[in-house]
mmCIF file of the C-alpha atoms, coordinates in Angstrom:
data_MODEL
# 
_entry.id   MODEL 
# 
loop_
_atom_site.group_PDB 
_atom_site.id 
_atom_site.type_symbol 
_atom_site.label_atom_id 
_atom_site.label_alt_id 
_atom_site.label_comp_id 
_atom_site.label_asym_id 
_atom_site.label_entity_id 
_atom_site.label_seq_id 
_atom_site.pdbx_PDB_ins_code 
_atom_site.Cartn_x 
_atom_site.Cartn_y 
_atom_site.Cartn_z 
_atom_site.occupancy 
_atom_site.B_iso_or_equiv 
_atom_site.pdbx_formal_charge 
_atom_site.auth_seq_id 
_atom_site.auth_comp_id 
_atom_site.auth_asym_id 
_atom_site.auth_atom_id 
_atom_site.pdbx_PDB_model_num 
ATOM 1   C CA . MET A 1 1   ? 94.188  111.884 88.954  1.00 0.00 ? 1   MET A CA 1 
ATOM 2   C CA . ILE A 1 2   ? 96.134  110.383 86.036  1.00 0.00 ? 2   ILE A CA 1 
ATOM 3   C CA . ALA A 1 3   ? 99.381  110.787 87.969  1.00 0.00 ? 3   ALA A CA 1 
ATOM 4   C CA . ALA A 1 4   ? 97.912  108.815 90.871  1.00 0.00 ? 4   ALA A CA 1 
ATOM 5   C CA . VAL A 1 5   ? 96.925  105.976 88.568  1.00 0.00 ? 5   VAL A CA 1 
ATOM 6   C CA . LEU A 1 6   ? 100.365 105.909 86.976  1.00 0.00 ? 6   LEU A CA 1 
ATOM 7   C CA . VAL A 1 7   ? 102.188 106.037 90.286  1.00 0.00 ? 7   VAL A CA 1 
ATOM 8   C CA . LEU A 1 8   ? 100.101 103.272 91.853  1.00 0.00 ? 8   LEU A CA 1 
ATOM 9   C CA . SER A 1 9   ? 100.160 101.072 88.764  1.00 0.00 ? 9   SER A CA 1 
ATOM 10  C CA . SER A 1 10  ? 103.061 98.710  89.218  1.00 0.00 ? 10  SER A CA 1 
ATOM 11  C CA . CYS A 1 11  ? 101.848 95.329  88.060  1.00 0.00 ? 11  CYS A CA 1 
ATOM 12  C CA . ALA A 1 12  ? 102.218 95.511  84.300  1.00 0.00 ? 12  ALA A CA 1 
ATOM 13  C CA . PRO A 1 13  ? 104.565 92.820  82.988  1.00 0.00 ? 13  PRO A CA 1 
ATOM 14  C CA . THR A 1 14  ? 107.521 94.194  81.099  1.00 0.00 ? 14  THR A CA 1 
ATOM 15  C CA . SER A 1 15  ? 107.446 91.947  78.022  1.00 0.00 ? 15  SER A CA 1 
ATOM 16  C CA . GLY A 1 16  ? 107.327 88.402  76.700  1.00 0.00 ? 16  GLY A CA 1 
ATOM 17  C CA . SER A 1 17  ? 105.226 85.747  78.410  1.00 0.00 ? 17  SER A CA 1 
ATOM 18  C CA . GLY A 1 18  ? 103.852 88.100  81.043  1.00 0.00 ? 18  GLY A CA 1 
ATOM 19  C CA . ASP A 1 19  ? 105.748 86.467  83.915  1.00 0.00 ? 19  ASP A CA 1 
ATOM 20  C CA . GLU A 1 20  ? 108.650 88.940  84.006  1.00 0.00 ? 20  GLU A CA 1 
ATOM 21  C CA . GLY A 1 21  ? 106.718 91.520  86.054  1.00 0.00 ? 21  GLY A CA 1 
ATOM 22  C CA . ARG A 1 22  ? 105.566 89.058  88.718  1.00 0.00 ? 22  ARG A CA 1 
ATOM 23  C CA . SER A 1 23  ? 107.097 88.915  92.171  1.00 0.00 ? 23  SER A CA 1 
ATOM 24  C CA . GLY A 1 24  ? 108.317 85.346  92.471  1.00 0.00 ? 24  GLY A CA 1 
ATOM 25  C CA . GLY A 1 25  ? 106.842 82.987  95.022  1.00 0.00 ? 25  GLY A CA 1 
ATOM 26  C CA . VAL A 1 26  ? 104.138 85.328  96.329  1.00 0.00 ? 26  VAL A CA 1 
ATOM 27  C CA . ASN A 1 27  ? 100.447 84.969  95.521  1.00 0.00 ? 27  ASN A CA 1 
ATOM 28  C CA . MET A 1 28  ? 97.719  87.604  95.613  1.00 0.00 ? 28  MET A CA 1 
ATOM 29  C CA . GLN A 1 29  ? 96.496  86.614  99.106  1.00 0.00 ? 29  GLN A CA 1 
ATOM 30  C CA . GLU A 1 30  ? 100.010 86.813  100.533 1.00 0.00 ? 30  GLU A CA 1 
ATOM 31  C CA . ALA A 1 31  ? 100.506 90.186  98.847  1.00 0.00 ? 31  ALA A CA 1 
ATOM 32  C CA . ALA A 1 32  ? 97.169  91.406  100.257 1.00 0.00 ? 32  ALA A CA 1 
ATOM 33  C CA . ASP A 1 33  ? 98.285  90.281  103.721 1.00 0.00 ? 33  ASP A CA 1 
ATOM 34  C CA . ARG A 1 34  ? 101.545 92.216  103.265 1.00 0.00 ? 34  ARG A CA 1 
ATOM 35  C CA . ALA A 1 35  ? 99.554  95.293  102.170 1.00 0.00 ? 35  ALA A CA 1 
ATOM 36  C CA . ASP A 1 36  ? 97.438  94.991  105.331 1.00 0.00 ? 36  ASP A CA 1 
ATOM 37  C CA . ARG A 1 37  ? 100.624 94.806  107.446 1.00 0.00 ? 37  ARG A CA 1 
ATOM 38  C CA . ILE A 1 38  ? 101.989 97.928  105.726 1.00 0.00 ? 38  ILE A CA 1 
ATOM 39  C CA . LEU A 1 39  ? 98.783  99.752  106.637 1.00 0.00 ? 39  LEU A CA 1 
ATOM 40  C CA . ASP A 1 40  ? 98.844  98.378  110.206 1.00 0.00 ? 40  ASP A CA 1 
ATOM 41  C CA . GLU A 1 41  ? 102.448 99.555  110.639 1.00 0.00 ? 41  GLU A CA 1 
ATOM 42  C CA . THR A 1 42  ? 101.596 102.959 109.176 1.00 0.00 ? 42  THR A CA 1 
ATOM 43  C CA . PHE A 1 43  ? 98.654  103.484 111.516 1.00 0.00 ? 43  PHE A CA 1 
ATOM 44  C CA . SER A 1 44  ? 100.640 102.302 114.544 1.00 0.00 ? 44  SER A CA 1 
ATOM 45  C CA . GLY A 1 45  ? 103.123 105.125 113.833 1.00 0.00 ? 45  GLY A CA 1 
ATOM 46  C CA . ILE A 1 46  ? 100.482 107.876 113.892 1.00 0.00 ? 46  ILE A CA 1 
ATOM 47  C CA . GLU A 1 47  ? 100.400 109.676 117.254 1.00 0.00 ? 47  GLU A CA 1 
ATOM 48  C CA . PRO A 1 48  ? 97.946  110.478 118.573 1.00 0.00 ? 48  PRO A CA 1 
ATOM 49  C CA . PRO A 1 49  ? 96.204  107.505 116.952 1.00 0.00 ? 49  PRO A CA 1 
ATOM 50  C CA . VAL A 1 50  ? 93.313  108.052 114.547 1.00 0.00 ? 50  VAL A CA 1 
ATOM 51  C CA . GLU A 1 51  ? 90.154  106.055 113.911 1.00 0.00 ? 51  GLU A CA 1 
ATOM 52  C CA . TRP A 1 52  ? 89.759  104.404 110.507 1.00 0.00 ? 52  TRP A CA 1 
ATOM 53  C CA . VAL A 1 53  ? 87.643  102.011 108.465 1.00 0.00 ? 53  VAL A CA 1 
ATOM 54  C CA . HIS A 1 54  ? 88.507  99.657  105.644 1.00 0.00 ? 54  HIS A CA 1 
ATOM 55  C CA . GLY A 1 55  ? 87.953  101.038 102.174 1.00 0.00 ? 55  GLY A CA 1 
ATOM 56  C CA . GLU A 1 56  ? 87.283  98.963  99.095  1.00 0.00 ? 56  GLU A CA 1 
ATOM 57  C CA . SER A 1 57  ? 89.699  96.118  98.387  1.00 0.00 ? 57  SER A CA 1 
ATOM 58  C CA . THR A 1 58  ? 90.183  95.513  94.670  1.00 0.00 ? 58  THR A CA 1 
ATOM 59  C CA . GLU A 1 59  ? 91.883  92.808  92.646  1.00 0.00 ? 59  GLU A CA 1 
ATOM 60  C CA . GLY A 1 60  ? 93.413  93.089  89.205  1.00 0.00 ? 60  GLY A CA 1 
ATOM 61  C CA . SER A 1 61  ? 94.681  90.252  87.051  1.00 0.00 ? 61  SER A CA 1 
ATOM 62  C CA . CYS A 1 62  ? 97.833  89.931  89.181  1.00 0.00 ? 62  CYS A CA 1 
ATOM 63  C CA . ASP A 1 63  ? 97.639  92.621  91.866  1.00 0.00 ? 63  ASP A CA 1 
ATOM 64  C CA . VAL A 1 64  ? 95.599  93.758  94.855  1.00 0.00 ? 64  VAL A CA 1 
ATOM 65  C CA . SER A 1 65  ? 94.862  97.188  96.330  1.00 0.00 ? 65  SER A CA 1 
ATOM 66  C CA . ARG A 1 66  ? 93.922  97.646  99.975  1.00 0.00 ? 66  ARG A CA 1 
ATOM 67  C CA . ARG A 1 67  ? 92.440  100.908 101.219 1.00 0.00 ? 67  ARG A CA 1 
ATOM 68  C CA . ARG A 1 68  ? 91.624  102.588 104.522 1.00 0.00 ? 68  ARG A CA 1 
ATOM 69  C CA . ALA A 1 69  ? 89.844  105.841 105.268 1.00 0.00 ? 69  ALA A CA 1 
ATOM 70  C CA . VAL A 1 70  ? 90.429  107.888 108.398 1.00 0.00 ? 70  VAL A CA 1 
ATOM 71  C CA . THR A 1 71  ? 87.245  108.771 110.277 1.00 0.00 ? 71  THR A CA 1 
ATOM 72  C CA . THR A 1 72  ? 88.975  111.095 112.742 1.00 0.00 ? 72  THR A CA 1 
ATOM 73  C CA . VAL A 1 73  ? 88.380  114.736 111.839 1.00 0.00 ? 73  VAL A CA 1 
ATOM 74  C CA . ILE A 1 74  ? 91.702  116.237 110.730 1.00 0.00 ? 74  ILE A CA 1 
ATOM 75  C CA . SER A 1 75  ? 91.441  120.018 110.816 1.00 0.00 ? 75  SER A CA 1 
ATOM 76  C CA . GLU A 1 76  ? 92.781  122.100 107.963 1.00 0.00 ? 76  GLU A CA 1 
ATOM 77  C CA . GLU A 1 77  ? 95.498  123.386 110.320 1.00 0.00 ? 77  GLU A CA 1 
ATOM 78  C CA . ARG A 1 78  ? 96.649  119.820 111.111 1.00 0.00 ? 78  ARG A CA 1 
ATOM 79  C CA . ARG A 1 79  ? 96.638  118.276 107.601 1.00 0.00 ? 79  ARG A CA 1 
ATOM 80  C CA . GLY A 1 80  ? 100.230 119.229 106.843 1.00 0.00 ? 80  GLY A CA 1 
ATOM 81  C CA . SER A 1 81  ? 101.311 117.736 110.172 1.00 0.00 ? 81  SER A CA 1 
ATOM 82  C CA . PHE A 1 82  ? 99.386  114.552 109.400 1.00 0.00 ? 82  PHE A CA 1 
ATOM 83  C CA . LEU A 1 83  ? 101.081 114.197 106.006 1.00 0.00 ? 83  LEU A CA 1 
ATOM 84  C CA . GLY A 1 84  ? 104.455 114.859 107.653 1.00 0.00 ? 84  GLY A CA 1 
ATOM 85  C CA . VAL A 1 85  ? 103.927 112.213 110.349 1.00 0.00 ? 85  VAL A CA 1 
ATOM 86  C CA . VAL A 1 86  ? 103.071 109.594 107.724 1.00 0.00 ? 86  VAL A CA 1 
ATOM 87  C CA . GLU A 1 87  ? 105.904 110.600 105.369 1.00 0.00 ? 87  GLU A CA 1 
ATOM 88  C CA . ARG A 1 88  ? 108.460 110.357 108.195 1.00 0.00 ? 88  ARG A CA 1 
ATOM 89  C CA . GLU A 1 89  ? 107.075 106.953 109.204 1.00 0.00 ? 89  GLU A CA 1 
ATOM 90  C CA . TRP A 1 90  ? 107.402 105.680 105.627 1.00 0.00 ? 90  TRP A CA 1 
ATOM 91  C CA . GLN A 1 91  ? 110.919 107.104 105.267 1.00 0.00 ? 91  GLN A CA 1 
ATOM 92  C CA . ARG A 1 92  ? 111.927 105.467 108.576 1.00 0.00 ? 92  ARG A CA 1 
ATOM 93  C CA . ALA A 1 93  ? 110.629 102.158 107.176 1.00 0.00 ? 93  ALA A CA 1 
ATOM 94  C CA . GLY A 1 94  ? 112.951 102.544 104.173 1.00 0.00 ? 94  GLY A CA 1 
ATOM 95  C CA . TYR A 1 95  ? 110.270 103.502 101.652 1.00 0.00 ? 95  TYR A CA 1 
ATOM 96  C CA . ARG A 1 96  ? 111.259 105.747 98.736  1.00 0.00 ? 96  ARG A CA 1 
ATOM 97  C CA . GLN A 1 97  ? 109.148 108.789 97.864  1.00 0.00 ? 97  GLN A CA 1 
ATOM 98  C CA . VAL A 1 98  ? 108.035 108.598 94.232  1.00 0.00 ? 98  VAL A CA 1 
ATOM 99  C CA . GLY A 1 99  ? 105.626 111.507 94.000  1.00 0.00 ? 99  GLY A CA 1 
ATOM 100 C CA . VAL A 1 100 ? 103.855 114.413 95.667  1.00 0.00 ? 100 VAL A CA 1 
ATOM 101 C CA . ASN A 1 101 ? 100.695 116.316 94.854  1.00 0.00 ? 101 ASN A CA 1 
ATOM 102 C CA . ALA A 1 102 ? 101.115 119.680 96.570  1.00 0.00 ? 102 ALA A CA 1 
ATOM 103 C CA . SER A 1 103 ? 97.535  120.745 95.800  1.00 0.00 ? 103 SER A CA 1 
ATOM 104 C CA . ALA A 1 104 ? 95.960  122.800 98.567  1.00 0.00 ? 104 ALA A CA 1 
ATOM 105 C CA . GLN A 1 105 ? 92.613  121.096 97.849  1.00 0.00 ? 105 GLN A CA 1 
ATOM 106 C CA . SER A 1 106 ? 93.774  117.484 97.742  1.00 0.00 ? 106 SER A CA 1 
ATOM 107 C CA . PRO A 1 107 ? 97.394  116.981 98.783  1.00 0.00 ? 107 PRO A CA 1 
ATOM 108 C CA . ALA A 1 108 ? 98.879  113.515 98.413  1.00 0.00 ? 108 ALA A CA 1 
ATOM 109 C CA . THR A 1 109 ? 102.160 111.712 98.901  1.00 0.00 ? 109 THR A CA 1 
ATOM 110 C CA . TYR A 1 110 ? 103.310 108.537 97.143  1.00 0.00 ? 110 TYR A CA 1 
ATOM 111 C CA . PHE A 1 111 ? 105.994 106.072 98.240  1.00 0.00 ? 111 PHE A CA 1 
ATOM 112 C CA . GLU A 1 112 ? 107.350 102.689 97.187  1.00 0.00 ? 112 GLU A CA 1 
ATOM 113 C CA . THR A 1 113 ? 108.513 99.975  99.588  1.00 0.00 ? 113 THR A CA 1 
ATOM 114 C CA . PRO A 1 114 ? 111.754 98.049  98.960  1.00 0.00 ? 114 PRO A CA 1 
ATOM 115 C CA . ASP A 1 115 ? 109.593 95.084  97.847  1.00 0.00 ? 115 ASP A CA 1 
ATOM 116 C CA . LYS A 1 116 ? 107.803 97.273  95.242  1.00 0.00 ? 116 LYS A CA 1 
ATOM 117 C CA . PHE A 1 117 ? 104.484 97.908  97.002  1.00 0.00 ? 117 PHE A CA 1 
ATOM 118 C CA . ARG A 1 118 ? 103.136 101.382 96.213  1.00 0.00 ? 118 ARG A CA 1 
ATOM 119 C CA . VAL A 1 119 ? 101.654 103.352 99.121  1.00 0.00 ? 119 VAL A CA 1 
ATOM 120 C CA . ARG A 1 120 ? 99.632  106.537 98.972  1.00 0.00 ? 120 ARG A CA 1 
ATOM 121 C CA . LEU A 1 121 ? 98.114  109.020 101.383 1.00 0.00 ? 121 LEU A CA 1 
ATOM 122 C CA . LEU A 1 122 ? 95.585  111.421 99.871  1.00 0.00 ? 122 LEU A CA 1 
ATOM 123 C CA . ILE A 1 123 ? 93.674  114.125 101.717 1.00 0.00 ? 123 ILE A CA 1 
ATOM 124 C CA . GLY A 1 124 ? 90.272  114.288 100.044 1.00 0.00 ? 124 GLY A CA 1 
ATOM 125 C CA . GLY A 1 125 ? 86.949  116.028 100.563 1.00 0.00 ? 125 GLY A CA 1 
ATOM 126 C CA . ARG A 1 126 ? 86.225  117.321 104.086 1.00 0.00 ? 126 ARG A CA 1 
ATOM 127 C CA . GLY A 1 127 ? 89.892  116.714 104.846 1.00 0.00 ? 127 GLY A CA 1 
ATOM 128 C CA . GLN A 1 128 ? 89.368  112.963 105.013 1.00 0.00 ? 128 GLN A CA 1 
ATOM 129 C CA . ALA A 1 129 ? 92.605  110.989 104.751 1.00 0.00 ? 129 ALA A CA 1 
ATOM 130 C CA . PHE A 1 130 ? 92.624  108.017 102.376 1.00 0.00 ? 130 PHE A CA 1 
ATOM 131 C CA . PHE A 1 131 ? 95.371  105.400 102.350 1.00 0.00 ? 131 PHE A CA 1 
ATOM 132 C CA . GLU A 1 132 ? 96.008  102.886 99.585  1.00 0.00 ? 132 GLU A CA 1 
ATOM 133 C CA . VAL A 1 133 ? 98.574  100.128 99.164  1.00 0.00 ? 133 VAL A CA 1 
ATOM 134 C CA . ALA A 1 134 ? 98.919  98.616  95.681  1.00 0.00 ? 134 ALA A CA 1 
ATOM 135 C CA . THR A 1 135 ? 100.827 95.351  95.410  1.00 0.00 ? 135 THR A CA 1 
ATOM 136 C CA . PRO A 1 136 ? 103.285 94.465  92.676  1.00 0.00 ? 136 PRO A CA 1 
ATOM 137 C CA . CYS A 1 137 ? 102.216 91.851  90.134  1.00 0.00 ? 137 CYS A CA 1 
ATOM 138 C CA . VAL A 1 138 ? 102.199 88.434  91.825  1.00 0.00 ? 138 VAL A CA 1 
ATOM 139 C CA . GLU A 1 139 ? 100.875 84.923  91.195  1.00 0.00 ? 139 GLU A CA 1 
ATOM 140 C CA . ARG A 1 140 ? 97.115  84.819  90.720  1.00 0.00 ? 140 ARG A CA 1 
ATOM 141 C CA . SER A 1 141 ? 95.050  83.439  93.624  1.00 0.00 ? 141 SER A CA 1 
ATOM 142 C CA . SER A 1 142 ? 91.795  84.090  95.407  1.00 0.00 ? 142 SER A CA 1 
ATOM 143 C CA . VAL A 1 143 ? 91.857  86.947  97.902  1.00 0.00 ? 143 VAL A CA 1 
ATOM 144 C CA . SER A 1 144 ? 89.797  87.298  101.060 1.00 0.00 ? 144 SER A CA 1 
ATOM 145 C CA . LYS A 1 145 ? 88.461  90.603  102.345 1.00 0.00 ? 145 LYS A CA 1 
ATOM 146 C CA . PRO A 1 146 ? 90.586  92.412  104.912 1.00 0.00 ? 146 PRO A CA 1 
ATOM 147 C CA . LEU A 1 147 ? 90.051  91.209  108.466 1.00 0.00 ? 147 LEU A CA 1 
ATOM 148 C CA . PRO A 1 148 ? 87.919  93.425  110.693 1.00 0.00 ? 148 PRO A CA 1 
ATOM 149 C CA . ARG A 1 149 ? 89.960  95.038  113.406 1.00 0.00 ? 149 ARG A CA 1 
ATOM 150 C CA . PRO A 1 150 ? 89.110  94.095  116.981 1.00 0.00 ? 150 PRO A CA 1 
ATOM 151 C CA . GLY A 1 151 ? 86.843  96.700  118.555 1.00 0.00 ? 151 GLY A CA 1 
ATOM 152 C CA . GLY A 1 152 ? 86.852  98.882  115.449 1.00 0.00 ? 152 GLY A CA 1 
ATOM 153 C CA . ALA A 1 153 ? 84.006  99.971  113.218 1.00 0.00 ? 153 ALA A CA 1 
ATOM 154 C CA . GLN A 1 154 ? 83.231  97.384  110.554 1.00 0.00 ? 154 GLN A CA 1 
ATOM 155 C CA . HIS A 1 155 ? 82.571  98.943  107.152 1.00 0.00 ? 155 HIS A CA 1 
ATOM 156 C CA . VAL A 1 156 ? 84.089  96.392  104.769 1.00 0.00 ? 156 VAL A CA 1 
ATOM 157 C CA . GLY A 1 157 ? 82.056  96.592  101.570 1.00 0.00 ? 157 GLY A CA 1 
ATOM 158 C CA . GLU A 1 158 ? 79.948  99.507  102.859 1.00 0.00 ? 158 GLU A CA 1 
ATOM 159 C CA . PRO A 1 159 ? 80.093  103.206 101.989 1.00 0.00 ? 159 PRO A CA 1 
ATOM 160 C CA . ILE A 1 160 ? 82.879  105.015 103.810 1.00 0.00 ? 160 ILE A CA 1 
ATOM 161 C CA . PRO A 1 161 ? 81.552  107.328 106.529 1.00 0.00 ? 161 PRO A CA 1 
ATOM 162 C CA . ALA A 1 162 ? 82.590  110.976 106.580 1.00 0.00 ? 162 ALA A CA 1 
ATOM 163 C CA . PRO A 1 163 ? 85.047  111.957 109.318 1.00 0.00 ? 163 PRO A CA 1 
ATOM 164 C CA . ASN A 1 164 ? 83.018  112.015 112.535 1.00 0.00 ? 164 ASN A CA 1 
ATOM 165 C CA . VAL A 1 165 ? 85.438  111.206 115.375 1.00 0.00 ? 165 VAL A CA 1 
ATOM 166 C CA . ARG A 1 166 ? 86.890  114.211 117.216 1.00 0.00 ? 166 ARG A CA 1 
ATOM 167 C CA . ASP A 1 167 ? 90.411  114.222 118.619 1.00 0.00 ? 167 ASP A CA 1 
ATOM 168 C CA . ASP A 1 168 ? 91.867  116.975 120.816 1.00 0.00 ? 168 ASP A CA 1 
ATOM 169 C CA . PHE A 1 169 ? 94.990  117.202 118.641 1.00 0.00 ? 169 PHE A CA 1 
ATOM 170 C CA . TRP A 1 170 ? 94.014  116.235 115.073 1.00 0.00 ? 170 TRP A CA 1 
ATOM 171 C CA . SER A 1 171 ? 90.652  118.026 115.163 1.00 0.00 ? 171 SER A CA 1 
ATOM 172 C CA . ALA A 1 172 ? 91.932  121.243 116.808 1.00 0.00 ? 172 ALA A CA 1 
ATOM 173 C CA . GLY A 1 173 ? 90.444  124.246 115.047 1.00 0.00 ? 173 GLY A CA 1 
ATOM 174 C CA . ALA A 1 174 ? 87.922  122.240 113.009 1.00 0.00 ? 174 ALA A CA 1 
ATOM 175 C CA . SER A 1 175 ? 84.315  123.377 113.062 1.00 0.00 ? 175 SER A CA 1 
# 
């Protein structure tokens, strides 16, 4: 867990006045919007598509984290494939892998975008996939909640449901 915090933590200023670590010209809302686009692009690259809900959106003093949880059941046999699909999508987008947790219980992969956003995919309890995008340190501003997706389940600010959507491919072999 400590490794995940260290890998996703990218907003600490380096020294001096505290402005050196900030990404110039971008505020927290713009960074949150970019994080949402990263997640949108990631999910559009997953075939067959999976169902998801927004996770908690959090704000630090100069950064934002956006989260999504997959509600499609991903069987134990398909979890490695799911991680591979996402890793290849991120590599194709020019992201750099910065870490891996090869745990059989809770595998995870960590990447960084060219503009210093940190992205993570973690397979948690019941095989549920959790995505997070952490922004670099940017100019402070107010941040709105992520927009609900058209036709999708709305769970912003609510507990995340357990995986409950079956898919012929991703759920194959799951009980």
